[in-house]
Each structure stands twice: as structure tokens, then as C-alpha cells.
N, C-alpha and C positions, 0 to 999 in steps of 0.2 A: 364096758361100753365098747362097741366096735367103732373103729375109726379108719380113715384112709389118709395118706399123706396128701396135703393140700396141693403141692406141686405136681404130684402124680395124677391127681384128678384133673387139674388144669391141662397138663400135657395130653391126657387122654381125650379131653374135649377138643383140643386143637387138632389132634391126629384124626378125629372123626369128622373134621371139617366144620366144626361148630365154633368158629372163632368168636362170634358175638357172645355166645353163651360162656365161652371160656373167659372172656374179658369180664363179663358180669360176675362170674364165679370168683375170679381173682379179686375183683373190687370188693366183693362181699366177705370172702374168707382168707384173703391173701396174707393177712398178718398172723394167721394161725399156722403152726407146723402141721397139726392134725385136725381133721374135721370129722365130727361124729357122723355116722351113716344116716342118722335121722335128719340131720341138717342137709346133707346132700340130697336125700329123697325129697325133702320139702322144697329145696331149690329147684330140682327138676320138675316137680309138680307145678310150681308157679310158672316156670318157663314153658313147659310142654303140655301141661294139662293131664287129665285122667287117661290112663292107658299107655301113652307113649312114655310117660315118666317111669312107669314100672319096667317097661321093656329096656329103656336106656340104663336104668339102675342095675338090672340083672346083668346086662352086657358089661357095664363098667365094673361090677363086682367080680366078674370072671377075669377081666383084663388087668385090673388094678388090685394088688393084694390088700386084703383087709387085715387088721390086727387088733388085738386087745391092748388098749393103752394101759400101761402099768399105773396103778393107783386109781383107776376109774372103774375097776371091776366091782 
């Protein structure tokens, strides 16, 4: 399963000027060390809707490293 570090996604949202989204993301996933990419995509879809969510995720995926979480493969 592909994941991203929760804190890195949060920092990326803040750096993009999306402070409200960053806060909502942290409130939703902040207790987790890693978030599955499917969860991130679902979050972006709920917040930004069709189209913008896919663009933001592709940009995020380039800027924030993804990894395969051991034991989830």
C-alpha cells in the first residue's frame, strides 16, 4: 500500500497556502504516522471536488515522497 508521512502532507498543504485544509487534514489524520494515498485522495476530493483534487494530488505526489509501508504490501 502506498503511503505518505502525515506531517509531510500537512506541511505541504501549509506551504501551498491551504491553511484551512491543512488544519482539517491534521484533525482527520494527525494521530497517524502514515496516511494511505487513497485516504489523501478521498480527503482532497471532499474538500476540492472533481478535477482539482486530482491536480492537487499529482502535485503533492511529486513534492512529497511516497513509500511502500512495510507489512502493508
